[in-house]
C-alpha beads as a LAMMPS data file, in Angstrom:
LAMMPS data file: protein, C-alpha beads

71 atoms
70 bonds

1 atom types
1 bond types

-500.0 500.0 xlo xhi
-500.0 500.0 ylo yhi
-500.0 500.0 zlo zhi

Masses

1 110.0

Atoms # bond

1 1 1 -0.189 -0.362 -0.275
2 1 1 1.165 3.439 -0.931
3 1 1 2.120 5.676 2.358
4 1 1 0.093 8.342 0.601
5 1 1 -3.024 6.740 1.251
6 1 1 -5.468 5.409 -1.406
7 1 1 -5.368 7.038 -4.653
8 1 1 -8.113 9.413 -5.784
9 1 1 -10.007 9.179 -9.678
10 1 1 -7.606 11.084 -11.985
11 1 1 -5.365 11.581 -9.289
12 1 1 -2.220 11.110 -11.795
13 1 1 -3.058 12.875 -14.131
14 1 1 -3.321 16.221 -11.904
15 1 1 -0.270 15.515 -9.757
16 1 1 1.360 15.105 -13.761
17 1 1 -0.029 18.278 -14.952
18 1 1 0.881 20.037 -11.357
19 1 1 4.317 18.599 -12.081
20 1 1 4.345 19.778 -15.436
21 1 1 2.922 23.638 -14.631
22 1 1 5.705 23.660 -11.793
23 1 1 8.352 23.086 -14.577
24 1 1 7.181 25.305 -16.981
25 1 1 7.389 27.783 -13.870
26 1 1 10.612 26.757 -12.837
27 1 1 12.147 27.378 -16.748
28 1 1 10.145 30.799 -16.787
29 1 1 11.762 31.520 -13.581
30 1 1 15.072 30.722 -15.025
31 1 1 15.255 32.675 -17.707
32 1 1 13.639 35.841 -16.399
33 1 1 16.568 35.382 -13.840
34 1 1 19.428 35.057 -16.594
35 1 1 17.809 38.457 -18.146
36 1 1 17.657 40.054 -15.224
37 1 1 21.166 39.327 -14.483
38 1 1 22.517 40.500 -18.264
39 1 1 20.924 44.030 -17.705
40 1 1 22.495 44.305 -14.896
41 1 1 25.778 43.454 -15.728
42 1 1 24.878 45.938 -18.386
43 1 1 23.615 48.835 -16.640
44 1 1 26.971 47.987 -14.041
45 1 1 29.275 48.434 -17.254
46 1 1 27.193 52.030 -18.462
47 1 1 27.538 53.294 -14.806
48 1 1 30.898 52.960 -14.922
49 1 1 31.234 54.289 -18.152
50 1 1 29.921 57.099 -17.154
51 1 1 31.881 57.736 -13.761
52 1 1 34.782 57.335 -16.326
53 1 1 33.198 60.232 -18.622
54 1 1 32.644 62.133 -15.543
55 1 1 36.124 61.523 -14.748
56 1 1 37.556 62.784 -17.820
57 1 1 35.321 65.920 -18.216
58 1 1 36.259 66.996 -14.861
59 1 1 39.833 66.784 -15.505
60 1 1 39.563 68.786 -18.724
61 1 1 37.543 71.703 -16.258
62 1 1 40.547 71.187 -13.508
63 1 1 38.891 69.852 -11.011
64 1 1 41.598 68.252 -8.682
65 1 1 39.326 65.307 -6.801
66 1 1 37.881 63.450 -9.442
67 1 1 34.712 60.698 -8.734
68 1 1 37.382 58.356 -8.074
69 1 1 39.741 59.497 -5.738
70 1 1 36.481 60.136 -3.896
71 1 1 35.139 56.814 -3.556

Bonds

1 1 1 2
2 1 2 3
3 1 3 4
4 1 4 5
5 1 5 6
6 1 6 7
7 1 7 8
8 1 8 9
9 1 9 10
10 1 10 11
11 1 11 12
12 1 12 13
13 1 13 14
14 1 14 15
15 1 15 16
16 1 16 17
17 1 17 18
18 1 18 19
19 1 19 20
20 1 20 21
21 1 21 22
22 1 22 23
23 1 23 24
24 1 24 25
25 1 25 26
26 1 26 27
27 1 27 28
28 1 28 29
29 1 29 30
30 1 30 31
31 1 31 32
32 1 32 33
33 1 33 34
34 1 34 35
35 1 35 36
36 1 36 37
37 1 37 38
38 1 38 39
39 1 39 40
40 1 40 41
41 1 41 42
42 1 42 43
43 1 43 44
44 1 44 45
45 1 45 46
46 1 46 47
47 1 47 48
48 1 48 49
49 1 49 50
50 1 50 51
51 1 51 52
52 1 52 53
53 1 53 54
54 1 54 55
55 1 55 56
56 1 56 57
57 1 57 58
58 1 58 59
59 1 59 60
60 1 60 61
61 1 61 62
62 1 62 63
63 1 63 64
64 1 64 65
65 1 65 66
66 1 66 67
67 1 67 68
68 1 68 69
69 1 69 70
70 1 70 71
């Protein structure tokens, strides 16, 4: 006898449907996580470029303490 108790009619089909739905949700979540990670990396690169450009502009303007030194 199964430790989960007696089987309900259609229980296997319902369990299979729930497992398939859970698998699809996991796949979508993984894809979303990957997309967010890539976008965060892109944003980090853009911020670094912006900091470099600001430092360059400050150096051209003759400002002694660029942002890089303040951090």
